[in-house]
N, C-alpha and C positions, 0 to 999 in steps of 0.2 A: 178522614175525618177531621173536621175544622177544629181548630184549638179554641177553647173557651176564653173569654175575656179574663177570667180570674187566673187561669193558667199562664195566660200571656204575661199578666202583671208579676207573677211569681218568677217566671223565667226572666223578665226583664230586670226585676230587682236583683237576681243573682248575677246576671252578666254586667249589670251597671256598676256594681260593687267593684268590679275589676277594670272599670273604664278609666282611661286617663283623662286628665283635664288639660285643656288647650288654652293658651293665652294669646297666641300669635294672630289668630284670625279676627279678634274683636278687642284687643288690648285689655281683656279682662278674663277672669276664669269662667270656662264654659265646657261643660262635658262634650266630648268629641261627637256624641250621637246627637246633640242639640246645635251643633255648628252646620249652617247651611253652605258649607263648602268642602272640598276635599282636604282634609287635614290629617296627617300622620304624626304620632308622638312615639319617640323612643325613650323610655324612661330609664333610670339608673340601673335597674336590675337587668334589664335587657342589653344595656351598654356593657355591663360586666359579663353577661353571658356570652355575648359575641366576641369579646377579648380581641378586639382589632387592633393592628398596629397603627393605623391611620384612617381617615375618613373614607378612603377608596374601599378598603376591607369591610369597614363598618356598614356601607350602604350595599354590600354585595348581595344581601338578602332581600333588598327592596326592589320591586319590579320596575317601577318607573323612575328609579334614582340611580345614576351612575356617576362615577368620578373618572375623569379623563387624566391619564398620565402617560402620554405618548413617549416612546423610547427613542425617537429619532432626533432629538435635539443634539445629541453628541454623536456626530457622524451618524451611525446607524443603530449600533446595538448597546444601548444602555438599559439596564432593567427598569429604571425610571428616568425619564428625560430631564434635562436642565430645568424645564418648567416645573418639575415636581408635580404634585397634586394639583392640576391645572384649575379645575372648575367642577361644579356640581351640575349634572345635566338633569333636567326634570321636565318631562313632557316635551322632549324635542329641542329645548334650548339650554345654553349653557353660558359659560363665562361671565361677563358683567351683566348679562341679562337675567341672572339669577342673584337676588340679594342675599348676601351672607352677613350675619351678625353674630356677635358674641355678647351676650346680655344686653341685646337691644343695640349694640355699637356696631356700626358698619365696619366691614373689613376692607382693607385697600383693595383697589382694583387689580385685576389681572393685567399683565403687560406682555405683549409679544412683538418684539422688534429686532429683526436681524438676529445678531448673536446673543441679544438680551431678551430673555424670557422668563417671566415671573408669574406663577400660579397664585391661587387664593387659598387653596386647601391646606397647605402647609402653615398658614397662619394660626390654625386650630390645633390645639393639643388635647387629645381626648382624656388624658389622665385628669384634667380639670373639669371635665363635662359631666354634669348630673342629669340633664335632659336635652332632648333635641325635638325641635317642633318644625314641621314642614307644612307651609301654606302653598297649595298648588294652584296655579292660575295667576293672572295679573293681580299684583298686590300693592300697587302705587297708592290706592286709597288709604291703606294703612301706613306705608312706609316711604312714599315718594318714588324718586328716580332709582333705576335698577330692578324694581319689582315688576318687570316686564312679563316674566314667565312664572316666577315663584319667589318665596321668600323662605329662608332657613334660618332659624335662631338657635344657637348653641348656648344654652344657659349653664353657667358654671355651678359646681357644687356648693351647697349651703352647709352651715354648721348643723342645722336640723337633720339634714340628710345622714350625716355621720353619727350624731349623738343618739337619735332614736330613743328619746325620753331618758337618756342618761345624762349625767353632769360632765363626764369626761370621755374621751374617745382617743385611742391611740392604734393605728393601723399600720402594719407594714405589708407592702406588697412586692413580690418578685415575679419575674416571668421571663420566658424564653420562647422564640419563635423561629422555626426552621427555615421559613420562607426567605429570611435575610439574615440568619444566624444572629439575631439581636438578642441582648440580654438587657432586662430593665428592672429598676427597683425604684420604689417610692415610699414616702412616709406621709401619713395623714394624721394630724392633730386637730382636736377640737375640744372646746370647753365652754361652758356657760355658767353665768353667775345669776343673780336675782334679776338684774335688768340689762344683761349683756351677753354676748357669745362671741367666740373667736375661732378661726380656722387657718390652719396652714397646711398647704400640700407642696411637697417637693419631690422631683423625679429626675432620674437620670436614665438614659438609654443609649446603647452603643450597638452597632451592627455593621453589616456589609451590604453588598448590592442585592436587589430583589431578583430572585431567580426567575428564569423563564424555562422554555423546553428546547431551546437552541442547542446544538451539539458541536457546531464548527468553532474550534477554539484557535484561531489564528489572528495575529497581529495586523489586520488591515480591513478593508471595507467588506470582505467576504465573511467576516465574523458574525455568528448569531448568538453565541454566548454572551451574557451581560459583561460589560467591562468591569474590572475590579474596582471596588469602592469601599471606603470607610466612611461612617457617619456617626455623629454624636449629637445627642440633643439634651437640653436642661429645661426644666419647667419649674415655676414657682407661682403659687396662687396663695394670697393672704387676704383675709376677711375680718373685719371688726364691725359687729353690729351692736348698737347701743339704743335701748329703749328710753327715749327722753322723757316720756310720760305714758299714761295709759293708752294714749291714742296716736303716738307719734314715735317713729324710730328712724335711725340713720344707719346707713351701711357704707363703709369704706372698703374698697376692693383694689389690690395691687396684683397685676399679672405680668409675667415675664416669660416669654417664649424665646429660645435660642436654639438654632439648628445649624450644625456644620457638616459639609459633605466634601470628601476628597475623591476624585475619580481619575483613574489611569485610562485614558482613551485609546486602548488598543485598536478599536474600530477606525480611528482617525488617521492611523500611520500610513504613510506612502513612501515612495522612494525618496522624497524630499522633506518629509516630516518624520524624523527619528524617533521623536517622543512627543506626546501631548497630555499635559495635566491640566486639572480643573479643580479649584478650590472655591466652593460656594458657602456663603453664610446668609443666614435669614434670622432677622430679630423682629419681634413685636413686643412693646411694652405699653402698658395703660394704667392709669389711675382714674378711679371713678368714685363718685359720692352720690348715693341714692338716699332721698328722704322721702318718707310716706307719712301721710297724715289721714287718719280715719275719722276726722272731725272737721267741721267748717272753721276757716281761719278768718276769711274775708267776707263771709256771709252770703255769697252767691253759690257756694259749692258744699257738697256733703263729704268729699274727700278729694286728696290731691296727692300728687307725687312730682318730684323733680329729679332729674338725673344731670349731672355734670361730668364730663370725662376730658381726658387729655391721652392721646394716643400717638406712638411713635413706631414707625415701621421702616426698616432698612434692609435692602438686599445687596450684597457684593458678590460678583461672579468674576472670578480671576481665571484666565486661561493663559497657559505657558507652553509655548512651542519650541521644541528643539529642532532646528533646522539650519540650512546653510547660513541664513541670517536669522538669528534668533529673534523671536517676538513674543510679546506678552499684551493682553488687554484685560483691563478691570473695569467692568460695567457697574456702576453704582446708581441705585435707585432709592429714593427715600419718599415716604408719605407720612406727614406729620399733621395731626388734625386735633382740633378742639371743638366740643360740642355741648349743646344743652337740650334737654327735653323737658317740657312741662305739661302736665296732664291733670285735668279736673274732671270730677264726675258728680252728677246729681241723680238722685233717685226719687221716684215716685211710686208708692204701692197702690194697689187697686186691683180690680177685676183684670185690667190689663196693665201690668207693671211697666215703668219707664225707666230707662238708664240712658242718660245723656252724657257722652263723653266728648271732651273737646280739649285742644291744646295746640302746641307748636313745637317744632324742633329746628335747630340751626346747626349746621356744621361748617367749618372753615378748615380747608385742608391746603398745605403747601407741598407741592409734587416737584421733585427735582430729579434729573438724571444727568449723568456725566460719564465719560469714557477716559481712563488714564491708560496709555498705551506706549509701547516701545516697539522698534523694529519697522517693517516695511508695510504696515496696515495703511490702507488708503481711505478708510471711512471717516465719517464726521466724528467730532468730539462730543456732540450732544444730538441725540435723535429728535428730541423735541425741547422747547424752552421751559424753563422754570415757570410754574404755573400755580396761581392761587385759584382754587376752587371753592366757590360758596354755594351752599344749598340751604334754603329756608323753606319750611313748609307749614301751613296752617291746616288743621283738620277738625271735623266734627262728626259724630255718629250718634245715632238714636236706636237703642234696642227696645222694641215692643214685645213683651212676653205675655201672651194670653194662655188659657188652659189648652188650647187647640192649635195655637200657631205662634210663631215668632217671626217678626219682620225687622230687618236690619238695613236701614239706608244710611249712606255716608257719603261724604264728599271731602276732597282735599285739594288745596291750592299750593302749588310748588313753584319757586323761582330758582334758577341756577345761573352761575355766572362763571366765566373763565377769564382771568386776568393773567397774561403771559408777560414775561420779561425778555427784552432783546439781549440782555448781557450773556455774553458767551455763545449765543446762538447765531449762526451765519445767515439765516434766511429771514425775510420779513415774517412778522408775527402779527396776528390779529387777536382781538378780544371777542368773546362770544357770551351773549345773554339771551334767556328765553324763559318762558313759563308754561305751566301746563296745569290743566284742571282734570282730577281724576275722580268721577263719581262711581258709586257702586250701590246696588240693591240686591238683597238676598232674603229668601224667606223659607221657612220650613212648616210643613203642616203635620202636627203630631196627632195624626188621625188614630192610630193604635200603635202600641210597641211593635206589632208585626210589620207595620209599614209607615215611614215617615218621609214622604216625597218633599224634595226641596229643589229650589231653582236659585241660581246666583248669576248676576250680571255685573261685570266690572270692567273699568279702563285702567290702562297703565301705561307707562312711558319709561324710556331710557335716555338721558342725556348723552350725547357724544363725549368720548374721552379726550383728554388733552393731546394725546399722541395721534388720535385720528384727525383732529382739526388742524394742528401744527405739527408737521414732521417733515423730515428731509434726509435721505439716505441714498447714496449711490454705491453700487458695487458693479463698476464698469467691466471688471476683470470677468465676472460671471454674467453680464449683460443685462442688468436690471437696475432700476432705480425706484424709489418710493417717493411720493409726494402727499402733502396734506390737503384737506379739503375744507376750506374756510366757509363753505356754504352748507355744510351738514345740518340736517335737521334732527331733532330727536325722534327716536322710534316711538311708535304708538301702538297700543294694544287694544282690542275689544274682545272681552272673552265671555262666554256664555256656557254655563254648566247646569245640566239637568240630572238628577240622581234621586235615589232612594235608599233608606237606611231603615234597619229593623232587626227584630230577633224573633225567632220561631223555633220550636223544638230544641231548646238549648242551643241555639245557633245565633250568631250575630253576623250580618252581611252588610255590604255596601255596593251599590252600582252607580256608575257615573258616565254620563256622555259629554263631551266637551268640544267646543269649536272655538278656536282663538285666531283672531284675524289681526294681522300686523301691517301698519302703514309705515312707509319710509324705512323699510328694513335696511340696516347698514351692513354691507358686505365689501370685502375687498376685491377689486376687480382689475384686470388689465385694460387701461384705457388708452394706450397708445404704444408705438415702438414695434420694432420687428425682430429684436434680439440680434441684429447684425451690428458690426462695428460701427460706432458713432451713432447708433440708433437703437439704444437700450430699451427694454420692455419697461413701462411705466405702470406701476401699481398705485392704486388709490382707492380709499374708502369712499363708497357712493350710497346714495339712498335709492334702493330698488323700490318700484312702485308699491308692491304689497306682497304679503306672504300670508299663508293659511295652514293651520295644524288642527286636525281633528283626531279624536281617539275615543277608546272606551276602556273603562276601568272596573273590574269586578273582583270583590274579596269576599271570603267566607271563613268564619271561624266556628268550630263546633265543639262543645264539651261532650265528649263520648261517654265519660263517666267521671267520678271524682279525680281520677288520675290521668286520663288520656285526654289530650286535645288535638284536634285536626285543624290545619289551616290550608287555604288553597287561594290562588288568585290568577288572574289573566289580564294582561294589558295590550293594547294595540293602538298605534297611531300612525298617521301619514301626513305629510305636508309638502307644499310647493311655494316657490317664490315666483313672482311674475314681474318682469321688467317692464319699463314705460312702453317699449314697443311690442308687448304682448308675449314674449318669449318666457316660457315656463321652465323651471329647474327644480329638481328635487332638492330638499333640505337634508343634507348628509348628517346633520347632527341628531337627527331623529333616530332613536333606538329601534332595533327590530322587535317583533313581537315575542313576548315572554309569557311563560306560565311558571307556576310554582305549586308544590305540594309539600306540606310540612306535617310532622307528627311528634308530639312531645309527650314525655311521661315525668310526673312528678309526684313522689310520695316520700313523706318523711324527710330524710336529709338528702335525698337523691333526685337529680333532675337531668333527663337525657332528652335532646331534641335532634331531630334530622330533617334536613330539607333537601329535595329534589328540585332543581332549577333548569328549566328548558329555554333555549333561546333559538328561535328560527333564523334562518338566514335572510338577509335583505332581498327583497325581489329587484330584479334588474332594473325595473322602472322607477324604483326609490332610491337609486345610487346615481349620483352625478359623475362626470369625468373629472380627471386631474391633469395638471400640466406636466408633461414629461421634463425632467431636469436637464436633459440634453438637447432634444429637438424642439422644446417648447411648444409641442403640439399637444392637443387634447387626446388623452388615452384613458381606457377603462381603468377602474378601481379594482383594487383586491377586494372580493366579497367573502367575507369570513363564513365558513360553513356553519350549519346548525349544530348545537352541541347541548348536551346534558350533563351536569355535575351534580354530585351529592356532597353534602357538608354534614359533619356530625360534631355536635357540641354536648358537653356534659359538665354538671357541677355536683359536687359532693361536700356536704358539710361534715368532715371526717370527725371534728370536735366541735364543742361549743364556740371555741375561738379559732378554728382552722377551717378555711374553705379552699378547696381545690378545684380548679377549671381546667379542663381538657378539651381540645378541639382538633379536628382533622378536616382540612379544606381540601376539596377536590379528592375525594375518598379513593375513587377508582382511577386516579391518575390520568385523567382524560387530557388529551392535547386539544387545546382550543384557543381562538382568538376573541378577545372583547372587541366589539365593533367601535367602541369610543377610542380604543388604543390604536387600532389598526387603520382607522379612517385616514384616507388620504394617500394610502400606499398604492403604487401601481400594480395592476394585475400580474404584469410579467416580472415582478421583483424577484430576485433570487435569494433574498435574505428575509423572506416572510417569517421564518421561524423565530428571528430576532424579536418579533412582536407578540409572540404567544404569551399566554397568561402562566402562572406558576402551576407546576404539576402538584402532586400530592405534598402536603405540608402540614406540619403539627404545631400547635401552640399549648403552652402550659403555664398556669399562673397560679400562684399560692398567695393567700390573704390570711394574715394572723392578726387578731385583735388582742392587743395587749391588756 
């Protein structure tokens, strides 16, 4: 029996009241159901419920989002490799192809070069995050370079989120996680006056190595248990907001992320390496000023905003080897940036309301890398030259909202420039500059609450990184060398998404089909050499002719009654790259097909949620080959078998001022491998268990409001 229009409206109103608001897609507040893109929002309540130790664990419940943290960076078996939480994988692409931001400020690039490997995920500390927004598909129209596949914005906690209509708030949190035997504690303070508010968050965390399900506990390359590890991290977030007038306010933000890790590399010991230690440090600090004006100042705008920021990031990776001839190597990488974003908005009401947004953003970064070493190392001191990276973007967007439809055309112009220094670098350097235009248009037909069809077309690009353009490294002992490519072009994306959103019978759903085509896809390839003495293999980043990724995404949420909610989803994608000579190759970064089923119960002071997650094995035709480390021949990859895991989370408001969160991950202690972590492992590997995901583990968190 069909649902009446009046009942449609009632159901729609009930579900809409629970719907999050997204900013990332249009640079302005917009209900997710009215956004003509695939957008997901994780709010503060959901972040608290998941009680994750890092972004990898946080995104475990998201079907099309995965965080890679391969364990092979330290010999073989480290619970988390030296790169840390490498990158966010969305719809088959990852690394610097997915733009990561905190409060709209770009995170430093990931870096993977010989012994120096730096991810992007560890620059984010979840203790200070109040909302996460994910825009899926090419996002360069909104944010410029790196928005090739998607954009993720981590928004820090605000004073209003803590105060909740109160004038003062003081919260103490403590937690423990068995997955790495970590203990954490934090203090959150907030206060507001007549025209001001302030916030302070401080946290400390200490733990050990992340567990896996390997059982071989030997001090050599046959080890499958994680290497012993100790880690510590500190976090500080401070905000001051001042209402300058009835229509203008300013926010000052200070943020400090510091992480330390010491690893005893049992898996790297040999007959000539008696001991191997690694000490790693990662820091990110930023100061930013945001000013928002809800009134015209210059006469041509209705409201405006400006953001200024300074950000410093540094990574130090020290390796110490006890051998016949002791040696040490300290890799240092820094990325310091300064930037500005100015944004103006004009409104016009009528039967068709108009919102015109336009502005610019500029970022200048100085990126340096150097190696301090002792002993018989024969590698270079600098893997790439010191580089100044300049990004400049101009954008405009028009939102047309009628009763029956919304149409959003937009366009952006970007220019990027690399200026490299010859100082301390042995090879010739080149400078690089180019520009890109990224248009988009999207629309949604508000036919009925039952069905809102939408379509979105957008273009994106990613500029080459400094280490891809200028680099030079030789390891003749192991028969390979790496060279830069001064002729690299930026990667380009052309994305199309068609979908439908709606509500029916107290259910909310989305269905989307997408096709993303890429041109000048950048990949590292062997371009010469035979791996014989005096003829090493030559690795180089090159532009492949094209790549294509297609997929389907289906989600459903149903309110069974006032207490029970059912969620389910299914995602699938596949893709190929094509070289200039027509050879096709599977894109290994694409995740396998996945499905989930969740059931939650909430009544009074208790909330319990369980999720079943199933991941299929990759098909043989969707997995490429890898290069054998000994023979340098192409051999099959290890294909992770299909698996199902169940997670359980619960929250109990024991008292008015005491909240207890409890979670069990991998409830039935399933042995499994995440494709993102095991990718690149040879099928014949004898240490595959070193790459297994953690078994059953628990988390406990207490929150006390003073």
